[in-house]
SEKE-72116 format. One record per atom (N, C-alpha, C, CB): residue in three letters; y negated, x, z. Coordinates in nm, 3 decimals. Glycine has a CB too. Example, Ala and Ser with C-alpha at 12.3 -4.5 7.8 and 13.67 -1.06 7.14 Angstrom:
# residues 2
+---------+---------+---------+---------+
| residuo |       y |       x |       z |
+---------+---------+---------+---------+
|     ALA |   0.569 |   1.319 |   0.780 |
|     ALA |   0.450 |   1.230 |   0.780 |
|     ALA |   0.330 |   1.320 |   0.780 |
|     ALA |   0.447 |   1.131 |   0.905 |
|     SER |   0.225 |   1.285 |   0.708 |
|     SER |   0.106 |   1.367 |   0.714 |
|     SER |  -0.003 |   1.290 |   0.787 |
|     SER |   0.060 |   1.408 |   0.572 |
+---------+---------+---------+---------+
END
This chain:
# residues 129
+---------+---------+---------+---------+
| residuo |       y |       x |       z |
+---------+---------+---------+---------+
|     MET |   0.902 |   7.204 |   2.561 |
|     MET |   1.012 |   7.144 |   2.633 |
|     MET |   1.065 |   7.027 |   2.549 |
|     MET |   0.968 |   7.097 |   2.776 |
|     SER |   1.190 |   7.040 |   2.507 |
|     SER |   1.249 |   6.940 |   2.419 |
|     SER |   1.344 |   6.850 |   2.497 |
|     SER |   1.323 |   7.008 |   2.302 |
|     THR |   1.327 |   6.721 |   2.481 |
|     THR |   1.416 |   6.626 |   2.549 |
|     THR |   1.525 |   6.583 |   2.452 |
|     THR |   1.336 |   6.503 |   2.602 |
|     GLU |   1.625 |   6.513 |   2.504 |
|     GLU |   1.732 |   6.463 |   2.418 |
|     GLU |   1.675 |   6.366 |   2.313 |
|     GLU |   1.842 |   6.394 |   2.502 |
|     LYS |   1.579 |   6.284 |   2.356 |
|     LYS |   1.515 |   6.189 |   2.265 |
|     LYS |   1.444 |   6.265 |   2.151 |
|     LYS |   1.413 |   6.099 |   2.342 |
|     ASP |   1.374 |   6.376 |   2.186 |
|     ASP |   1.305 |   6.456 |   2.084 |
|     ASP |   1.405 |   6.513 |   1.983 |
|     ASP |   1.227 |   6.571 |   2.151 |
|     SER |   1.518 |   6.566 |   2.033 |
|     SER |   1.613 |   6.627 |   1.941 |
|     SER |   1.681 |   6.523 |   1.853 |
|     SER |   1.718 |   6.706 |   2.018 |
|     MET |   1.700 |   6.401 |   1.904 |
|     MET |   1.757 |   6.294 |   1.821 |
|     MET |   1.661 |   6.258 |   1.708 |
|     MET |   1.787 |   6.169 |   1.907 |
|     LEU |   1.531 |   6.262 |   1.735 |
|     LEU |   1.433 |   6.230 |   1.631 |
|     LEU |   1.430 |   6.335 |   1.521 |
|     LEU |   1.294 |   6.215 |   1.692 |
|     ARG |   1.465 |   6.458 |   1.555 |
|     ARG |   1.461 |   6.568 |   1.458 |
|     ARG |   1.578 |   6.569 |   1.362 |
|     ARG |   1.456 |   6.698 |   1.530 |
|     VAL |   1.683 |   6.492 |   1.393 |
|     VAL |   1.807 |   6.497 |   1.314 |
|     VAL |   1.780 |   6.477 |   1.165 |
|     VAL |   1.905 |   6.392 |   1.364 |
|     ARG |   1.690 |   6.387 |   1.131 |
|     ARG |   1.667 |   6.355 |   0.990 |
|     ARG |   1.558 |   6.439 |   0.924 |
|     ARG |   1.630 |   6.210 |   0.978 |
|     LEU |   1.497 |   6.530 |   0.998 |
|     LEU |   1.391 |   6.613 |   0.940 |
|     LEU |   1.450 |   6.731 |   0.865 |
|     LEU |   1.296 |   6.662 |   1.049 |
|     THR |   1.385 |   6.768 |   0.754 |
|     THR |   1.424 |   6.891 |   0.686 |
|     THR |   1.374 |   7.008 |   0.770 |
|     THR |   1.366 |   6.898 |   0.539 |
|     LYS |   1.419 |   7.127 |   0.741 |
|     LYS |   1.375 |   7.247 |   0.814 |
|     LYS |   1.222 |   7.261 |   0.802 |
|     LYS |   1.446 |   7.376 |   0.759 |
|     ARG |   1.169 |   7.240 |   0.683 |
|     ARG |   1.025 |   7.252 |   0.662 |
|     ARG |   0.948 |   7.148 |   0.744 |
|     ARG |   0.992 |   7.237 |   0.513 |
|     GLN |   0.997 |   7.024 |   0.744 |
|     GLN |   0.932 |   6.919 |   0.823 |
|     GLN |   0.937 |   6.952 |   0.971 |
|     GLN |   0.998 |   6.783 |   0.796 |
|     SER |   1.051 |   7.003 |   1.016 |
|     SER |   1.067 |   7.038 |   1.157 |
|     SER |   0.971 |   7.152 |   1.195 |
|     SER |   1.213 |   7.079 |   1.186 |
|     ASP |   0.960 |   7.251 |   1.108 |
|     ASP |   0.867 |   7.363 |   1.133 |
|     ASP |   0.722 |   7.313 |   1.136 |
|     ASP |   0.883 |   7.473 |   1.025 |
|     GLU |   0.690 |   7.222 |   1.044 |
|     GLU |   0.555 |   7.167 |   1.038 |
|     GLU |   0.526 |   7.085 |   1.164 |
|     GLU |   0.537 |   7.081 |   0.911 |
|     LEU |   0.624 |   7.008 |   1.208 |
|     LEU |   0.609 |   6.929 |   1.331 |
|     LEU |   0.582 |   7.022 |   1.450 |
|     LEU |   0.737 |   6.844 |   1.357 |
|     ASP |   0.658 |   7.133 |   1.458 |
|     ASP |   0.635 |   7.230 |   1.566 |
|     ASP |   0.492 |   7.285 |   1.561 |
|     ASP |   0.736 |   7.347 |   1.556 |
|     ALA |   0.444 |   7.312 |   1.439 |
|     ALA |   0.307 |   7.364 |   1.423 |
|     ALA |   0.204 |   7.261 |   1.468 |
|     ALA |   0.282 |   7.405 |   1.276 |
|     ILE |   0.226 |   7.135 |   1.432 |
|     ILE |   0.134 |   7.026 |   1.471 |
|     ILE |   0.132 |   7.012 |   1.623 |
|     ILE |   0.176 |   6.892 |   1.405 |
|     ILE |   0.249 |   7.011 |   1.683 |
|     ILE |   0.257 |   6.998 |   1.829 |
|     ILE |   0.186 |   7.116 |   1.896 |
|     ILE |   0.406 |   6.992 |   1.875 |
|     GLY |   0.209 |   7.236 |   1.845 |
|     GLY |   0.142 |   7.356 |   1.900 |
|     GLY |  -0.009 |   7.346 |   1.891 |
|     GLY |   0.189 |   7.481 |   1.826 |
|     GLU |  -0.060 |   7.301 |   1.774 |
|     GLU |  -0.205 |   7.285 |   1.755 |
|     GLU |  -0.262 |   7.183 |   1.853 |
|     GLU |  -0.236 |   7.242 |   1.610 |
|     LEU |  -0.195 |   7.068 |   1.862 |
|     LEU |  -0.245 |   6.962 |   1.950 |
|     LEU |  -0.241 |   7.004 |   2.097 |
|     LEU |  -0.163 |   6.835 |   1.931 |
|     GLN |  -0.135 |   7.074 |   2.138 |
|     GLN |  -0.125 |   7.119 |   2.276 |
|     GLN |  -0.233 |   7.223 |   2.307 |
|     GLN |   0.014 |   7.177 |   2.305 |
|     ALA |  -0.266 |   7.307 |   2.208 |
|     ALA |  -0.371 |   7.406 |   2.228 |
|     ALA |  -0.508 |   7.339 |   2.241 |
|     ALA |  -0.372 |   7.507 |   2.111 |
|     GLN |  -0.532 |   7.235 |   2.160 |
|     GLN |  -0.660 |   7.164 |   2.163 |
|     GLN |  -0.674 |   7.076 |   2.286 |
|     GLN |  -0.676 |   7.080 |   2.037 |
|     MET |  -0.564 |   7.014 |   2.328 |
|     MET |  -0.568 |   6.920 |   2.440 |
|     MET |  -0.451 |   6.947 |   2.534 |
|     MET |  -0.565 |   6.773 |   2.390 |
|     PRO |  -0.459 |   7.054 |   2.614 |
|     PRO |  -0.346 |   7.086 |   2.702 |
|     PRO |  -0.314 |   6.973 |   2.802 |
|     PRO |  -0.375 |   7.214 |   2.778 |
|     GLU |  -0.415 |   6.891 |   2.830 |
|     GLU |  -0.393 |   6.783 |   2.927 |
|     GLU |  -0.308 |   6.669 |   2.869 |
|     GLU |  -0.528 |   6.727 |   2.974 |
|     ALA |  -0.302 |   6.660 |   2.736 |
|     ALA |  -0.223 |   6.554 |   2.672 |
|     ALA |  -0.078 |   6.603 |   2.658 |
|     ALA |  -0.282 |   6.515 |   2.531 |
|     SER |   0.013 |   6.518 |   2.689 |
|     SER |   0.154 |   6.554 |   2.676 |
|     SER |   0.200 |   6.519 |   2.535 |
|     SER |   0.241 |   6.481 |   2.784 |
|     VAL |   0.192 |   6.617 |   2.445 |
|     VAL |   0.228 |   6.593 |   2.306 |
|     VAL |   0.372 |   6.639 |   2.285 |
|     VAL |   0.131 |   6.666 |   2.208 |
|     THR |   0.458 |   6.546 |   2.244 |
|     THR |   0.598 |   6.576 |   2.221 |
|     THR |   0.639 |   6.519 |   2.086 |
|     THR |   0.688 |   6.519 |   2.335 |
|     THR |   0.759 |   6.556 |   2.044 |
|     THR |   0.813 |   6.499 |   1.919 |
|     THR |   0.814 |   6.347 |   1.927 |
|     THR |   0.955 |   6.551 |   1.892 |
|     SER |   0.858 |   6.294 |   2.043 |
|     SER |   0.867 |   6.147 |   2.053 |
|     SER |   0.730 |   6.081 |   2.057 |
|     SER |   0.946 |   6.108 |   2.178 |
|     SER |   0.629 |   6.147 |   2.118 |
|     SER |   0.495 |   6.085 |   2.118 |
|     SER |   0.437 |   6.083 |   1.977 |
|     SER |   0.400 |   6.161 |   2.215 |
|     ILE |   0.464 |   6.190 |   1.900 |
|     ILE |   0.416 |   6.193 |   1.761 |
|     ILE |   0.492 |   6.089 |   1.678 |
|     ILE |   0.433 |   6.335 |   1.699 |
|     ALA |   0.623 |   6.078 |   1.700 |
|     ALA |   0.702 |   5.978 |   1.626 |
|     ALA |   0.653 |   5.837 |   1.656 |
|     ALA |   0.852 |   5.990 |   1.662 |
|     ARG |   0.622 |   5.810 |   1.782 |
|     ARG |   0.572 |   5.677 |   1.821 |
|     ARG |   0.438 |   5.650 |   1.751 |
|     ARG |   0.555 |   5.667 |   1.976 |
|     TYR |   0.348 |   5.751 |   1.753 |
|     TYR |   0.218 |   5.735 |   1.687 |
|     TYR |   0.238 |   5.713 |   1.536 |
|     TYR |   0.130 |   5.860 |   1.712 |
|     ALA |   0.327 |   5.791 |   1.474 |
|     ALA |   0.350 |   5.779 |   1.330 |
|     ALA |   0.403 |   5.641 |   1.295 |
|     ALA |   0.448 |   5.888 |   1.282 |
|     LEU |   0.493 |   5.589 |   1.378 |
|     LEU |   0.549 |   5.455 |   1.354 |
|     LEU |   0.440 |   5.348 |   1.367 |
|     LEU |   0.664 |   5.427 |   1.451 |
|     GLU |   0.356 |   5.360 |   1.471 |
|     GLU |   0.246 |   5.265 |   1.487 |
|     GLU |   0.152 |   5.271 |   1.367 |
|     GLU |   0.168 |   5.295 |   1.616 |
|     LYS |   0.121 |   5.393 |   1.323 |
|     LYS |   0.031 |   5.410 |   1.209 |
|     LYS |   0.094 |   5.354 |   1.082 |
|     LYS |  -0.005 |   5.559 |   1.190 |
|     TYR |   0.222 |   5.380 |   1.063 |
|     TYR |   0.292 |   5.328 |   0.945 |
|     TYR |   0.285 |   5.176 |   0.940 |
|     TYR |   0.438 |   5.375 |   0.944 |
|     VAL |   0.311 |   5.112 |   1.053 |
|     VAL |   0.310 |   4.966 |   1.059 |
|     VAL |   0.168 |   4.913 |   1.035 |
|     VAL |   0.363 |   4.917 |   1.196 |
|     SER |   0.067 |   4.973 |   1.101 |
|     SER |  -0.070 |   4.923 |   1.082 |
|     SER |  -0.119 |   4.950 |   0.939 |
|     SER |  -0.166 |   4.988 |   1.184 |
|     ASP |  -0.079 |   5.064 |   0.879 |
|     ASP |  -0.116 |   5.090 |   0.740 |
|     ASP |  -0.048 |   4.990 |   0.646 |
|     ASP |  -0.076 |   5.235 |   0.700 |
|     HIS |   0.078 |   4.957 |   0.674 |
|     HIS |   0.150 |   4.859 |   0.593 |
|     HIS |   0.079 |   4.723 |   0.598 |
|     HIS |   0.296 |   4.845 |   0.641 |
|     ILE |   0.038 |   4.682 |   0.717 |
|     ILE |  -0.034 |   4.555 |   0.734 |
|     ILE |  -0.167 |   4.561 |   0.659 |
|     ILE |  -0.057 |   4.524 |   0.885 |
|     ALA |  -0.239 |   4.674 |   0.673 |
|     ALA |  -0.369 |   4.688 |   0.607 |
|     ALA |  -0.355 |   4.685 |   0.455 |
|     ALA |  -0.437 |   4.819 |   0.651 |
|     LYS |  -0.250 |   4.748 |   0.402 |
|     LYS |  -0.226 |   4.744 |   0.256 |
|     LYS |  -0.198 |   4.601 |   0.213 |
|     LYS |  -0.108 |   4.837 |   0.217 |
|     ARG |  -0.110 |   4.534 |   0.287 |
|     ARG |  -0.071 |   4.397 |   0.252 |
|     ARG |  -0.190 |   4.302 |   0.257 |
|     ARG |   0.039 |   4.348 |   0.346 |
|     ASP |  -0.274 |   4.317 |   0.361 |
|     ASP |  -0.388 |   4.229 |   0.378 |
|     ASP |  -0.509 |   4.270 |   0.293 |
|     ASP |  -0.428 |   4.226 |   0.523 |
|     GLY |  -0.503 |   4.387 |   0.236 |
|     GLY |  -0.614 |   4.435 |   0.154 |
|     GLY |  -0.735 |   4.479 |   0.235 |
|     GLY |  -0.655 |   4.328 |   0.058 |
|     THR |  -0.714 |   4.516 |   0.363 |
|     THR |  -0.828 |   4.558 |   0.446 |
|     THR |  -0.852 |   4.708 |   0.439 |
|     THR |  -0.805 |   4.516 |   0.590 |
|     LYS |  -0.761 |   4.781 |   0.376 |
|     LYS |  -0.780 |   4.925 |   0.357 |
|     LYS |  -0.732 |   4.962 |   0.218 |
|     LYS |  -0.704 |   5.007 |   0.465 |
|     ILE |  -0.790 |   5.070 |   0.166 |
|     ILE |  -0.750 |   5.121 |   0.035 |
|     ILE |  -0.677 |   5.253 |   0.059 |
|     ILE |  -0.875 |   5.140 |  -0.062 |
|     PHE |  -0.559 |   5.268 |  -0.001 |
|     PHE |  -0.483 |   5.391 |   0.013 |
|     PHE |  -0.469 |   5.456 |  -0.123 |
|     PHE |  -0.345 |   5.363 |   0.076 |
|     ILE |  -0.494 |   5.587 |  -0.126 |
|     ILE |  -0.485 |   5.660 |  -0.252 |
|     ILE |  -0.400 |   5.784 |  -0.228 |
|     ILE |  -0.628 |   5.698 |  -0.306 |
|     GLU |  -0.304 |   5.807 |  -0.315 |
|     GLU |  -0.226 |   5.930 |  -0.306 |
|     GLU |  -0.227 |   5.994 |  -0.444 |
|     GLU |  -0.079 |   5.903 |  -0.257 |
|     ILE |  -0.270 |   6.120 |  -0.449 |
|     ILE |  -0.284 |   6.189 |  -0.576 |
|     ILE |  -0.208 |   6.321 |  -0.568 |
|     ILE |  -0.434 |   6.213 |  -0.612 |
|     SER |  -0.122 |   6.346 |  -0.664 |
|     SER |  -0.050 |   6.473 |  -0.667 |
|     SER |  -0.136 |   6.578 |  -0.738 |
|     SER |   0.087 |   6.458 |  -0.739 |
|     THR |  -0.146 |   6.696 |  -0.677 |
|     THR |  -0.220 |   6.806 |  -0.740 |
|     THR |  -0.123 |   6.911 |  -0.794 |
|     THR |  -0.318 |   6.870 |  -0.640 |
|     ALA |   0.005 |   6.876 |  -0.797 |
|     ALA |   0.108 |   6.973 |  -0.836 |
|     ALA |   0.085 |   7.032 |  -0.976 |
|     ALA |   0.245 |   6.906 |  -0.832 |
|     ASP |   0.041 |   6.952 |  -1.070 |
|     ASP |   0.024 |   7.000 |  -1.208 |
|     ASP |  -0.120 |   7.037 |  -1.243 |
|     ASP |   0.073 |   6.896 |  -1.304 |
|     ALA |  -0.211 |   7.030 |  -1.145 |
|     ALA |  -0.352 |   7.058 |  -1.172 |
|     ALA |  -0.378 |   7.209 |  -1.169 |
|     ALA |  -0.442 |   6.987 |  -1.069 |
|     THR |  -0.460 |   7.254 |  -1.265 |
|     THR |  -0.500 |   7.395 |  -1.263 |
|     THR |  -0.619 |   7.411 |  -1.169 |
|     THR |  -0.536 |   7.446 |  -1.408 |
|     GLU |  -0.652 |   7.535 |  -1.137 |
|     GLU |  -0.769 |   7.559 |  -1.050 |
|     GLU |  -0.896 |   7.507 |  -1.117 |
|     GLU |  -0.784 |   7.710 |  -1.019 |
|     GLU |  -0.903 |   7.518 |  -1.249 |
|     GLU |  -1.018 |   7.468 |  -1.324 |
|     GLU |  -1.027 |   7.315 |  -1.314 |
|     GLU |  -1.009 |   7.511 |  -1.473 |
|     ASP |  -0.911 |   7.248 |  -1.323 |
|     ASP |  -0.907 |   7.102 |  -1.307 |
|     ASP |  -0.963 |   7.063 |  -1.171 |
|     ASP |  -0.762 |   7.049 |  -1.324 |
|     ILE |  -0.918 |   7.131 |  -1.066 |
|     ILE |  -0.961 |   7.101 |  -0.929 |
|     ILE |  -1.112 |   7.122 |  -0.916 |
|     ILE |  -0.885 |   7.188 |  -0.827 |
|     LYS |  -1.161 |   7.234 |  -0.969 |
|     LYS |  -1.304 |   7.263 |  -0.959 |
|     LYS |  -1.386 |   7.156 |  -1.033 |
|     LYS |  -1.335 |   7.403 |  -1.016 |
|     ASN |  -1.344 |   7.119 |  -1.153 |
|     ASN |  -1.416 |   7.017 |  -1.230 |
|     ASN |  -1.415 |   6.882 |  -1.158 |
|     ASN |  -1.354 |   7.002 |  -1.370 |
|     LEU |  -1.301 |   6.846 |  -1.102 |
|     LEU |  -1.290 |   6.720 |  -1.027 |
|     LEU |  -1.380 |   6.723 |  -0.904 |
|     LEU |  -1.144 |   6.694 |  -0.986 |
|     TYR |  -1.383 |   6.837 |  -0.835 |
|     TYR |  -1.467 |   6.853 |  -0.717 |
|     TYR |  -1.615 |   6.833 |  -0.754 |
|     TYR |  -1.446 |   6.993 |  -0.652 |
|     ASP |  -1.658 |   6.896 |  -0.863 |
|     ASP |  -1.797 |   6.883 |  -0.909 |
|     ASP |  -1.829 |   6.738 |  -0.944 |
|     ASP |  -1.822 |   6.974 |  -1.032 |
|     LEU |  -1.737 |   6.672 |  -1.013 |
|     LEU |  -1.756 |   6.533 |  -1.054 |
|     LEU |  -1.767 |   6.441 |  -0.932 |
|     LEU |  -1.640 |   6.488 |  -1.144 |
|     ILE |  -1.680 |   6.462 |  -0.834 |
|     ILE |  -1.682 |   6.379 |  -0.713 |
|     ILE |  -1.811 |   6.402 |  -0.635 |
|     ILE |  -1.559 |   6.408 |  -0.624 |
|     SER |  -1.856 |   6.527 |  -0.627 |
|     SER |  -1.981 |   6.558 |  -0.557 |
|     SER |  -2.098 |   6.481 |  -0.619 |
|     SER |  -2.009 |   6.710 |  -0.561 |
|     LYS |  -2.105 |   6.481 |  -0.753 |
|     LYS |  -2.211 |   6.408 |  -0.824 |
|     LYS |  -2.202 |   6.258 |  -0.797 |
|     LYS |  -2.204 |   6.435 |  -0.975 |
|     LEU |  -2.080 |   6.206 |  -0.801 |
|     LEU |  -2.059 |   6.063 |  -0.777 |
|     LEU |  -2.106 |   6.024 |  -0.636 |
|     LEU |  -1.911 |   6.026 |  -0.796 |
|     PHE |  -2.072 |   6.108 |  -0.539 |
|     PHE |  -2.109 |   6.080 |  -0.401 |
|     PHE |  -2.262 |   6.082 |  -0.386 |
|     PHE |  -2.044 |   6.182 |  -0.305 |
|     ASP |  -2.327 |   6.181 |  -0.445 |
|     ASP |  -2.473 |   6.188 |  -0.440 |
|     ASP |  -2.536 |   6.066 |  -0.506 |
|     ASP |  -2.523 |   6.317 |  -0.508 |
|     GLU |  -2.477 |   6.021 |  -0.615 |
|     GLU |  -2.529 |   5.906 |  -0.688 |
|     GLU |  -2.519 |   5.778 |  -0.604 |
|     GLU |  -2.454 |   5.888 |  -0.820 |
|     THR |  -2.410 |   5.761 |  -0.530 |
|     THR |  -2.398 |   5.640 |  -0.448 |
|     THR |  -2.502 |   5.639 |  -0.337 |
|     THR |  -2.257 |   5.630 |  -0.387 |
|     LYS |  -2.536 |   5.758 |  -0.286 |
|     LYS |  -2.637 |   5.766 |  -0.180 |
|     LYS |  -2.773 |   5.719 |  -0.233 |
|     LYS |  -2.647 |   5.911 |  -0.125 |
|     GLU |  -2.802 |   5.755 |  -0.357 |
|     GLU |  -2.932 |   5.721 |  -0.415 |
|     GLU |  -2.939 |   5.577 |  -0.465 |
|     GLU |  -2.962 |   5.815 |  -0.530 |
|     ASN |  -2.829 |   5.524 |  -0.517 |
|     ASN |  -2.835 |   5.399 |  -0.591 |
|     ASN |  -2.765 |   5.278 |  -0.529 |
|     ASN |  -2.778 |   5.421 |  -0.722 |
|     TYR |  -2.694 |   5.298 |  -0.418 |
|     TYR |  -2.618 |   5.187 |  -0.362 |
|     TYR |  -2.645 |   5.169 |  -0.214 |
|     TYR |  -2.469 |   5.208 |  -0.385 |
|     SER |  -2.595 |   5.061 |  -0.157 |
|     SER |  -2.618 |   5.031 |  -0.016 |
|     SER |  -2.550 |   5.134 |   0.073 |
|     SER |  -2.568 |   4.889 |   0.018 |
|     PRO |  -2.598 |   5.146 |   0.197 |
|     PRO |  -2.534 |   5.239 |   0.291 |
|     PRO |  -2.385 |   5.211 |   0.309 |
|     PRO |  -2.603 |   5.233 |   0.426 |
|     MET |  -2.344 |   5.083 |   0.301 |
|     MET |  -2.202 |   5.050 |   0.317 |
|     MET |  -2.120 |   5.104 |   0.201 |
|     MET |  -2.183 |   4.898 |   0.329 |
|     VAL |  -2.170 |   5.091 |   0.080 |
|     VAL |  -2.100 |   5.145 |  -0.037 |
|     VAL |  -2.093 |   5.298 |  -0.025 |
|     VAL |  -2.173 |   5.102 |  -0.171 |
|     ASN |  -2.203 |   5.359 |   0.014 |
|     ASN |  -2.206 |   5.504 |   0.032 |
|     ASN |  -2.105 |   5.548 |   0.138 |
|     ASN |  -2.347 |   5.550 |   0.070 |
|     TYR |  -2.098 |   5.472 |   0.248 |
|     TYR |  -2.003 |   5.503 |   0.355 |
|     TYR |  -1.859 |   5.494 |   0.304 |
|     TYR |  -2.024 |   5.408 |   0.475 |
|     MET |  -1.827 |   5.386 |   0.233 |
|     MET |  -1.690 |   5.368 |   0.183 |
|     MET |  -1.654 |   5.476 |   0.082 |
|     MET |  -1.674 |   5.229 |   0.120 |
|     VAL |  -1.747 |   5.510 |  -0.006 |
|     VAL |  -1.722 |   5.617 |  -0.102 |
|     VAL |  -1.697 |   5.749 |  -0.028 |
|     VAL |  -1.842 |   5.632 |  -0.201 |
|     GLY |  -1.775 |   5.773 |   0.077 |
|     GLY |  -1.756 |   5.894 |   0.157 |
|     GLY |  -1.620 |   5.897 |   0.224 |
|     GLY |  -1.865 |   5.905 |   0.262 |
|     GLU |  -1.577 |   5.781 |   0.278 |
|     GLU |  -1.446 |   5.774 |   0.344 |
|     GLU |  -1.333 |   5.799 |   0.244 |
|     GLU |  -1.427 |   5.636 |   0.411 |
|     ILE |  -1.352 |   5.753 |   0.120 |
|     ILE |  -1.251 |   5.773 |   0.017 |
|     ILE |  -1.253 |   5.918 |  -0.033 |
|     ILE |  -1.275 |   5.676 |  -0.102 |
|     LEU |  -1.374 |   5.969 |  -0.056 |
|     LEU |  -1.383 |   6.100 |  -0.122 |
|     LEU |  -1.377 |   6.220 |  -0.028 |
|     LEU |  -1.510 |   6.106 |  -0.198 |
|     GLU |  -1.420 |   6.204 |   0.097 |
|     GLU |  -1.425 |   6.320 |   0.186 |
|     GLU |  -1.290 |   6.388 |   0.205 |
|     GLU |  -1.479 |   6.279 |   0.320 |
|     PRO |  -1.182 |   6.313 |   0.234 |
|     PRO |  -1.053 |   6.382 |   0.248 |
|     PRO |  -1.009 |   6.451 |   0.119 |
|     PRO |  -0.946 |   6.282 |   0.292 |
|     VAL |  -1.040 |   6.389 |   0.004 |
|     VAL |  -1.006 |   6.448 |  -0.125 |
|     VAL |  -1.084 |   6.577 |  -0.143 |
|     VAL |  -1.036 |   6.349 |  -0.241 |
|     MET |  -1.214 |   6.573 |  -0.111 |
|     MET |  -1.298 |   6.692 |  -0.129 |
|     MET |  -1.256 |   6.804 |  -0.033 |
|     MET |  -1.446 |   6.657 |  -0.107 |
|     MET |  -1.218 |   6.769 |   0.090 |
|     MET |  -1.174 |   6.870 |   0.185 |
|     MET |  -1.045 |   6.936 |   0.137 |
|     MET |  -1.153 |   6.809 |   0.325 |
|     LYS |  -0.953 |   6.855 |   0.083 |
|     LYS |  -0.828 |   6.909 |   0.031 |
|     LYS |  -0.857 |   7.000 |  -0.088 |
|     LYS |  -0.731 |   6.795 |  -0.011 |
|     MET |  -0.947 |   6.955 |  -0.175 |
|     MET |  -0.980 |   7.037 |  -0.292 |
|     MET |  -1.047 |   7.166 |  -0.250 |
|     MET |  -1.070 |   6.959 |  -0.389 |
|     ALA |  -1.133 |   7.160 |  -0.150 |
|     ALA |  -1.200 |   7.281 |  -0.102 |
|     ALA |  -1.096 |   7.381 |  -0.053 |
|     ALA |  -1.301 |   7.249 |   0.010 |
|     SER |  -0.992 |   7.332 |   0.015 |
|     SER |  -0.889 |   7.424 |   0.064 |
|     SER |  -0.807 |   7.479 |  -0.053 |
|     SER |  -0.796 |   7.353 |   0.165 |
|     LEU |  -0.788 |   7.400 |  -0.157 |
|     LEU |  -0.715 |   7.449 |  -0.275 |
|     LEU |  -0.796 |   7.552 |  -0.352 |
|     LEU |  -0.679 |   7.332 |  -0.367 |
|     MET |  -0.931 |   7.542 |  -0.343 |
|     MET |  -1.018 |   7.633 |  -0.418 |
|     MET |  -1.047 |   7.763 |  -0.344 |
|     MET |  -1.147 |   7.563 |  -0.451 |
|     LYS |  -1.006 |   7.774 |  -0.217 |
|     LYS |  -1.032 |   7.897 |  -0.142 |
|     LYS |  -0.972 |   8.015 |  -0.217 |
|     LYS |  -0.975 |   7.888 |   0.002 |
|     PRO |  -1.043 |   8.127 |  -0.218 |
|     PRO |  -0.986 |   8.244 |  -0.287 |
|     PRO |  -0.853 |   8.283 |  -0.223 |
|     PRO |  -1.085 |   8.364 |  -0.283 |
|     LYS |  -0.757 |   8.309 |  -0.309 |
|     LYS |  -0.626 |   8.347 |  -0.258 |
|     LYS |  -0.623 |   8.498 |  -0.230 |
|     LYS |  -0.514 |   8.308 |  -0.360 |
|     LYS |  -0.540 |   8.535 |  -0.133 |
|     LYS |  -0.527 |   8.678 |  -0.101 |
|     LYS |  -0.467 |   8.749 |  -0.221 |
|     LYS |  -0.440 |   8.700 |   0.027 |
|     PRO |  -0.520 |   8.869 |  -0.253 |
|     PRO |  -0.462 |   8.941 |  -0.367 |
|     PRO |  -0.317 |   8.980 |  -0.335 |
|     PRO |  -0.547 |   9.068 |  -0.400 |
|     GLU |  -0.233 |   8.972 |  -0.438 |
|     GLU |  -0.093 |   9.008 |  -0.419 |
|     GLU |  -0.081 |   9.158 |  -0.409 |
|     GLU |  -0.006 |   8.953 |  -0.534 |
|     VAL |   0.010 |   9.202 |  -0.325 |
|     VAL |   0.037 |   9.345 |  -0.314 |
|     VAL |   0.152 |   9.376 |  -0.409 |
|     VAL |   0.071 |   9.387 |  -0.167 |
|     ARG |   0.126 |   9.466 |  -0.502 |
|     ARG |   0.230 |   9.498 |  -0.601 |
|     ARG |   0.306 |   9.622 |  -0.557 |
|     ARG |   0.168 |   9.519 |  -0.741 |
|     ASP |   0.431 |   9.631 |  -0.598 |
|     ASP |   0.512 |   9.748 |  -0.566 |
|     ASP |   0.452 |   9.872 |  -0.629 |
|     ASP |   0.657 |   9.728 |  -0.614 |
|     GLY |   0.452 |   9.982 |  -0.556 |
|     GLY |   0.405 |  10.109 |  -0.610 |
|     GLY |   0.256 |  10.128 |  -0.605 |
|     GLY |   0.449 |  10.123 |  -0.747 |
|     GLU |   0.183 |  10.037 |  -0.541 |
|     GLU |   0.038 |  10.056 |  -0.532 |
|     GLU |  -0.003 |  10.092 |  -0.392 |
|     GLU |  -0.037 |   9.930 |  -0.577 |
+---------+---------+---------+---------+
END
């Protein structure tokens, strides 16, 4: 159910962003039917998160890392994944639980993304086969 406020928020989204937003809303509604998830509720949350992340960056209370994998080969990703795994294991053995926790918070999202990039791809169907 789309409200006028929801459609106004979509005006600046690309088609891909709009489709992705629909997918996110669908996922959240399936997981939590009792929660009223709408475009405007997601926009409000995103704005709150943007502001709190901006404050955290400015104050130095959080570390933000953004890495493009656009030019990385599958071999690059696998090597990086192996290296990060070793680093994480090493912090567990040699550093305080707080250092290990922070390293985990930094590396876990990266490792999860890399794991999804390393999943075997479906074989392509070629014409005439």
